[in-house]
N, C-alpha and C positions, 0 to 999 in steps of 0.2 A: 330326050332332046327337046321335045316339044313343050313339055311342062317345065322341066328344070332350067331350060335355057331360052329357047324362043319366047315363051310367055313373058319372061323378064325383059328380053330385048323389046319386044313390041309394045309392052306397057310403058317403058322408059322412053321409047321413040315418040309416043303420041303424048306423054306427060311432060317431055323435057321443055317444051316452051314455057309451060306454066311453072315448072320448077325453077327455071332461070328467073322468070318474071317476079316470083315471089320470094326468091331466095330460099326455096325449100331444100330439104335434104332427102337423101336416098338410103334407105336401109336395105341390104341384101342378106336374105337368110341363105347362106351357102351350106357348107358342111366341111368337116376335116377331110371328107373325101374329095374336097376341091384342092388339097394341099397333097394328099398321100394317095397312091394307087393301091386299093384294097383288093385281097384275093377274092374272086367270086363276085365282083361288083364292078366289072370294067366299064359297063354302059353307065351305069349311075356315076362313077368317078369321072368319066370323060365328059359327062353333062355339067358337073360341078367344076371340073377344071376350066371348062369354056365359060361357065358364068363368072368365075373368078378373073379370067383373062379379059373379058369383055369390060367388067366394071373397073378393072384396074387401069385399062386403056381410057375408059371413058372419064375416070378420075382425072387422069393426066390431060386428056384432050381438052375437056370443058373446065377444069379446075373446079370441080364440084365437091361439096362435101358428101362423101359416100362412106357409109359404115358397113364393112364387110363383117358378117357374123359366121364363125366357123364352129358350130357345136359338134360333138360327137353325136351319139344317139339320144334323142329326147324321148322322155316317158310319155308317149302318146300312143293311141290305138291304131296308128298307121299300119304298123307291121302285122298286128292281129287280123287285118282285112286283106293282107297280101294273098295273092293266088298261089305264090310259090313260098312255102315255108321252110326255113332252115332249122334242122335240129340244133345247130350250134348257137342260135340266137338266144336261147332260154336263159343263159347265165350273164349276158351282157349288161354291164352298168349303163343305166340311162340316165340322163340329166334331168332336172325338174324344169319343165317349160315356164313356170312362174319365176323361177330364178333366172332363166334366160332373159325373159321379157324384162326383168328389173335391171339386168346387165345392160340390155339394149338401150332403155331410157337413160341410164346413168351415162353410157358411152356417147349417146347423142348429146346430153347436156354438157359433156366434157370435149366434145368435138373429136372423139377418137376416130381412127381409121379402120381398126380391126379388133375384134373381140374372138378370143379363143375360149372354148368351154370344154374341158375344164382348162384352167390357166396353164396346166403343165403341157398342154398341146402346143403351146407357143414355143416352148423348149424344143420339142420334136421339129417344128418348122425350121427353126435356127440351126439344128444340128443335121437336118437332112443333106444339105449341099457339102458338108464337112465330112460326114460319116454315112454315105448313102447305104452301104451294106449293111451296117448296123441298124439303121433305121427300118430298112425293109424287114429285117429280123424282128425288130420290135413291133412292127406293124403286123406281121404274121402271128406273133405271140398274142397281141392284143385282139386279133380276129379268131384266136383259138384254133389254129389249123395246125 
């Protein structure tokens, strides 16, 4: 929570006057875990759900251009430095960070509010409220449990 949530909250709290004064934009790197509860990652998901809720509220309260980015797993060395390694993570498909950065720049230029990586994740978010049991099953399948 300190890193994934509070660090973002405090950063925006102190930057908000400058952002408003200069008509700046905010880009938030969340995670698809901020839209779906994943097995064995409850604390991480909670921090990303909190991040999503905070910035969606801020977007409404302040009428600010906020781009929320929801990637799945990115191909970075972050997990290789983890203290707790999972045997299940080896076969996971990860997204290219350069492609993610290009989508963010394009999304900012287009004034988008949300980017989902991969794009089919947006379909899952749309189906979640209509077919919650099916989506929980799909999430479990994707997590390879």
